[in-house]
Legacy VTK file of the C-alpha trace (Angstrom):
# vtk DataFile Version 3.0
C-alpha trace
ASCII
DATASET POLYDATA
POINTS 205 float
-15.662 -4.575 11.102
-12.679 -6.930 11.238
-9.393 -5.101 10.709
-7.132 -8.151 10.478
-5.851 -10.113 7.495
-5.132 -13.826 7.185
-1.649 -14.889 6.146
-3.088 -16.591 3.069
-4.776 -13.349 1.963
-1.617 -11.386 2.771
0.435 -13.635 0.492
-2.140 -13.388 -2.294
-2.305 -9.599 -2.082
1.493 -9.272 -1.965
1.758 -11.237 -5.203
-1.013 -9.196 -6.842
0.566 -5.899 -5.770
4.019 -6.869 -7.074
2.540 -8.140 -10.329
0.767 -4.807 -10.843
3.910 -2.942 -9.780
5.850 -4.736 -12.509
3.329 -3.528 -15.082
3.646 0.129 -14.060
7.373 -0.163 -13.197
6.900 0.961 -9.598
9.731 -1.018 -8.024
8.047 -3.393 -5.556
9.768 -6.781 -5.229
8.559 -10.101 -3.842
10.947 -11.835 -1.440
10.749 -15.358 -0.023
12.358 -16.932 3.014
11.464 -20.608 3.406
7.673 -20.356 3.978
7.552 -16.581 4.465
6.646 -14.050 1.776
7.238 -10.327 2.087
7.546 -7.360 -0.244
10.269 -4.744 -0.535
10.618 -1.326 -2.137
13.525 1.083 -2.217
13.036 4.794 -2.979
15.059 7.997 -2.800
13.372 10.964 -1.139
14.639 14.559 -0.856
14.661 15.436 2.853
15.055 19.010 4.086
17.082 19.578 7.227
16.483 22.832 9.082
17.944 23.986 12.373
15.357 24.402 15.106
15.574 26.311 18.354
17.337 23.400 20.046
20.001 23.376 17.331
18.863 19.968 16.149
17.967 19.158 12.542
14.302 19.583 11.671
13.648 16.843 9.170
10.642 16.993 6.868
10.140 14.689 3.917
8.720 15.983 0.640
6.139 14.090 -1.366
8.479 13.614 -4.321
10.315 10.313 -4.465
12.328 8.490 -7.069
12.476 4.737 -7.561
15.872 3.258 -6.759
17.325 0.650 -9.106
20.691 -1.077 -9.325
22.141 2.071 -10.887
21.644 5.583 -9.524
21.667 6.904 -13.098
18.673 4.671 -13.895
16.483 6.158 -11.146
13.040 7.234 -12.351
10.221 9.268 -10.838
7.928 7.300 -8.583
5.066 9.445 -7.329
5.005 12.983 -8.736
5.963 13.929 -12.280
8.453 16.793 -12.157
9.769 18.880 -15.011
13.276 18.801 -13.578
14.794 15.275 -13.463
16.713 16.114 -10.299
14.261 16.363 -7.374
16.890 17.908 -5.115
17.083 20.963 -7.386
13.625 21.923 -6.106
14.907 21.919 -2.531
18.404 23.474 -2.470
18.953 22.592 1.194
17.719 19.009 0.849
19.650 15.784 0.965
18.681 12.674 -0.943
17.862 9.889 1.523
17.370 6.271 0.485
14.485 4.462 2.175
14.070 0.696 2.014
10.632 -0.533 3.045
9.725 -4.125 3.942
6.123 -5.272 4.410
6.062 -8.429 6.546
3.178 -10.430 7.983
2.797 -10.650 11.764
1.276 -13.905 12.960
0.939 -12.408 16.452
-1.170 -9.429 15.377
-2.542 -11.015 12.154
-1.810 -7.806 10.242
0.967 -6.547 7.959
3.872 -4.702 9.595
6.052 -2.046 7.964
9.807 -2.203 8.576
12.229 0.263 7.044
15.728 1.674 7.071
16.950 5.017 5.757
20.433 6.262 4.932
22.250 9.195 3.359
24.283 8.937 0.139
27.342 8.464 2.365
25.803 5.261 3.728
25.193 6.758 7.185
21.893 5.608 8.663
19.399 8.171 9.923
19.277 8.249 13.694
16.100 7.344 15.520
15.682 11.023 16.451
15.769 12.002 12.766
13.282 9.238 11.943
10.913 10.517 14.635
11.023 13.978 13.099
9.942 12.553 9.766
6.755 11.190 11.304
3.645 13.343 11.887
3.520 15.031 15.289
2.024 12.653 17.838
2.495 12.210 21.539
3.329 8.523 21.304
5.778 8.608 18.391
8.474 7.148 20.644
6.506 3.914 20.913
4.919 4.144 17.457
8.290 4.021 15.647
10.882 1.815 17.279
14.090 0.086 16.245
13.871 -3.698 16.377
15.394 -6.736 14.705
13.768 -7.594 11.394
11.728 -10.792 12.003
13.188 -12.517 8.932
16.569 -10.873 8.325
17.478 -10.611 12.038
19.143 -7.199 11.731
18.050 -3.785 13.021
15.194 -2.057 11.196
12.733 0.633 12.210
9.212 -0.659 12.759
5.799 0.987 12.683
4.317 -0.825 15.656
1.222 -2.833 14.653
-0.685 -2.535 17.932
-3.276 -0.138 16.462
-3.432 -1.529 12.932
-6.471 -3.721 13.539
-8.430 -0.806 14.990
-7.414 1.547 12.169
-8.188 -0.897 9.386
-11.461 -1.898 10.977
-12.747 1.615 10.324
-11.891 1.551 6.612
-14.458 0.160 4.207
-11.678 -0.184 1.616
-9.818 -2.702 3.783
-12.277 -5.411 2.844
-11.642 -7.883 0.035
-8.579 -7.529 -2.161
-7.814 -3.929 -1.190
-6.642 -4.454 2.396
-2.902 -4.256 1.643
-3.278 -1.268 -0.691
-5.426 0.586 1.857
-3.007 -0.263 4.666
0.089 0.992 2.808
-1.772 4.153 1.739
-2.881 4.856 5.320
0.289 4.060 7.282
3.119 4.371 4.782
2.788 8.109 4.316
3.896 8.585 7.939
7.407 7.590 6.835
7.503 8.764 3.227
5.937 5.714 1.545
3.084 6.383 -0.851
1.245 4.372 -3.482
0.462 5.363 -7.036
-3.256 6.025 -7.483
-3.332 3.359 -10.177
-3.199 0.660 -7.490
-6.901 1.360 -6.964
-7.444 -0.797 -10.057
-6.575 -3.864 -7.987
-9.983 -3.582 -6.345
-11.880 -3.201 -9.613
LINES 1 206
205 0 1 2 3 4 5 6 7 8 9 10 11 12 13 14 15 16 17 18 19 20 21 22 23 24 25 26 27 28 29 30 31 32 33 34 35 36 37 38 39 40 41 42 43 44 45 46 47 48 49 50 51 52 53 54 55 56 57 58 59 60 61 62 63 64 65 66 67 68 69 70 71 72 73 74 75 76 77 78 79 80 81 82 83 84 85 86 87 88 89 90 91 92 93 94 95 96 97 98 99 100 101 102 103 104 105 106 107 108 109 110 111 112 113 114 115 116 117 118 119 120 121 122 123 124 125 126 127 128 129 130 131 132 133 134 135 136 137 138 139 140 141 142 143 144 145 146 147 148 149 150 151 152 153 154 155 156 157 158 159 160 161 162 163 164 165 166 167 168 169 170 171 172 173 174 175 176 177 178 179 180 181 182 183 184 185 186 187 188 189 190 191 192 193 194 195 196 197 198 199 200 201 202 203 204
């Protein structure tokens, strides 16, 4: 089964996803740069830092995230509905980290690629070591998540390397048709705190 996606289909599915996101107020935005289309989402996620045996922070992201808007006071819940409006109150030792995700098409791999940055409320970016600790344990995480210049913005972003995307998506029946992008984000995004509302399944109906 083919696990790639044409650029034309990528553009169509980006527009459909953002249109649906607007309806459910989920925060995805469509960006254009000359002939390129990509989508962007910014969320705030409580991240717990614990000291491990090597005296380095043990970073683990929780599933709760809040959508980031132009005003911090206007932030709303994104994935899980919580009784307390302040997600950090559930995790006293947590810090609120802002993640900005960019989904960009790769003409080399003919698949979408996820780029992201993450920073504390002070504006300090997470180090690559802290980013690695957010990802699931895997022996090749050092090559799986790398820092590279954004292909459109030409400034440093973290990248989930696309070398295995075709193989992964080729094994998913849901990657066919109009659900490729939704299935891809659901499968890979969770490695770095990005999840999709279950209502996006309606895009394949």
